[in-house]
Residue, then its C-alpha position, 0 to 999 in steps of 0.5 A: m500500499s502507499k505509505n505517502i496516506e496524511t492522517f489529520a485529528i479533528y482538534f476541537p478548542s474548548w478546552h481553555l478560557d474565554a471571554h465569551y465562556e466568562k460572559w455566559y457561565g461565569k470567570g474560569f469556566s472551561e468545557w473541563e466543567l461539563v467534563k468535571t461534573t458528568k454522572p453515568l446514565f445507567e450501569g456500564h455508562d463509563q463517566p465521567k471521563i477522566p484524562l489521565w493528564g488532568y484538565f490542562d489549558e490548551s492555550k500554554p505552549e509547554w501543554m500543546e508541546k505534550q500534545i504535538d509530540l503525542a500526535a507526532d509519535h503515533g503517526i499523525t500527519g496533523f491538526l484539523f483546527d475547528w475555528y470559530w469567526y462570526n463577522g470579524e469575533k473570534f471565539l475559541d481561538k487561543a489554542l491555536e494562536d497563543g498555544f500551537l503556533k507559539s509552540r517551539n516543536k510545532k514543525r512537528l505536525k501540519f495544521s488546517l482549519m476547519w471553519a465551524n460556520h455554525t451559529w453556537g448555541k447553548w447546552p442543556a448542561t448550562s441552560n433549563a433546556r430540556g433538549m439540545g434544542g437541534l444542536e446535535m448533527g448540524r443543526q443551527a441554534t435558535g431562539d433562546m438557544e443562540l448565543l453567537r449568530q452565525t452569518h454570511s455575506l460578499e463581504d466577509m468571506g473576503n474577509v476570513a481569507g484574508y485573516c487566514c492568509e496574514h494568520y495561517f496559510k504563511e506559516a510552513n507547516y499549513w497543510t496544502i495541497d499542489g501549493s494551495p492552502v487547504f481550507s474546509i467548511y463545516d456547513v455548505n449548505l448553510l453558505i446555500s440558504q445564507f446567501g440564497s442559492v447555489e449561485a451564490a454561495t459559489a460566487a461567495l467562494e470565488v471572493f474567498r478564493k480571489t482573496v486568497q491568490a491576492n495574498g500570494f497563493k496559488d489557489v485554496f483546496l476548499l474541502a468540504n464537510i457534508g455530514c452532520c445533516d439530516d438528509n438521511l437515517y446515516c445523517c451523511g449527505w452524499d447526495r450533496v457531492g455534485r453540488a459541493a464539486a460544482m461550487g469549486f470544492k475540491a473534495v469531500f469528507a463526513y464529519n461524525i458518522v454514527r448514526t445505524p438503521e437501528y436508530s428509530s427501533i432504540p428504546d428509550e429505556m436506553p437509547v445506546y449503538d453498538y460500535s460494530g454497528v457503526m463500523e457498518s455504517h462508516k463502510h455504508c456511508w464511503g461507499k454512497i460517497e463516492a459515487g458522487g465522482l468527488e475525492h473523498f477522505p475517510s472520515v474514522t470516528t472514535g465513538l460517540d458520548v454527549s450526555p456531559r452535554w444533556n440536561r441533567s436533571i433528565r434520565p432513562p427513559m427518556d424521549f431521546k429524540a424529540y430532544s436531539y439526544e444522540p445515542i450514546v456509542t459502546g463498545n468503541t474498543p481500541e482494536k476496533f477502532g484500529q479495525l476501522v482505521g485499517t478498512a479507511i487505508k483500504q478504502v483510500s488506498s483504492n479509491n479514485s484520490c489522488n491524495k490518500v488523507i484520512i480524517l481522524n474524529a476526533w483528538n480532543e473533543w471530551t464531550e462528545g465522547m470522541y478523544l484520542l488523546p489519554e484517558q483512565q478506562y484505555g489510557t493511549g490504547y486509541l494512539e497505539v493501535l493507531r500507530d500500529v495500523l499505521k506502520l503496518n499499511r505505510g511502513n514506519f515514520 
C-alpha cells in the first residue's frame, strides 16, 4: 500500500478560558467543567471521562507541545482545528493562536482549519433547556438557545480569507495540496441558504479564492464537510457531493458518522448503539459518497457520547429523539477503532483520490465522547493501535 497516507485529527479547542465563556458562565469556565461533573446514566456507562493529563489549559504552549509530540509519535500528520469566526468576532481561538502557533515543536505537525460556520448555542447542561434544540447533527441553534449567530456576507468572506492568509496560510507547516492551502467548511448548506442560491454561494467562495490568490497563494483547496445533516437515516449528505463539486470544492469528507439503521427502534430505556454497527455505517456511507465522483477523505470516528452536554435532570427512559439527544455509542474499544482505521486505509488506497487522506474524529472532543488523548479507561490505547495500524500499512514514520 501507499506510504503517503496522511492522517489529520480534528481538534476541538474548548479547553481554555475564553471571554465568551466568562460572559455566559462565569469566571474560570471552560468545557472541562462539564467533563468533571457528568454522571453515568446507566450501569456500565463510562462517565465521567477522566483525562490522564488532567484538565489542562491547551492555550499554554507547554501543554500544546506535549500534545504535538504525542500525536506525531503515533503517526498523526496534523491537526484539523475547528475554527470559529462570527463576522470578525473570534471564539475559542487561543488553543491555535497562543498554544499551537507558539509551540517550539509545531513543525512536527501540519495544521489546517475547518471553519465551524454554525450558530453557537446553549447546552442543556448549562441552561434550563431540556433538549439540545437541534444542536446535534449539525442543526442550527435558534431563539433563546442562540449565543453567537453566524451570518455570511461577501464582505465577510473576503475578511475571513484575508485573516487566514495573514495568520495561518503563511505558516510553513500549514497543510497544502499542490501548493494551495487546504480550507474546510463545516456547513456548506448554510452558505447556500444565507446567500440565497448555489450560484450566489459559489460567487461568495470565488471572493474567498480571489482574496487568497491576491495574497500570493496559487489557489485554495476547498474541502467540504457533508456529514452532520438531516438528509437521510445516516445523517450523511452523500447527495451533496455533486453540488459541492459545482461550487468549486475539491474534496469532501463526512464528519461524525454514528447513526445506524437501528436508530428508529432504539428503546427510550437504553438509548445506545454498539460500535460494530457504527463501523458498518462508515463503510456504507463511504461507498455512497464515492459514487458522487469527487475526491473523498474518509473520516473515522472513535465513538459518541454527548451526555456531558445534556440536561442533568433527565435520565433514561427519555424521549431522546424529541430532545435531539443522539444515542450513546458503546463497545468502541481501541481494537475496533484500529479495525476501522485499517478499513479506511484500504478505502483510501483503492479509491480515485489523488490525495490519500484520512480524517480522525477526534483528538479531544471530550464532551462528545470522541478523543484520542489518554484517558483512564484505555490510557493511550487508541493512539497505540492507530500507530500500529499505520505502521503496518505505510511503514515507519
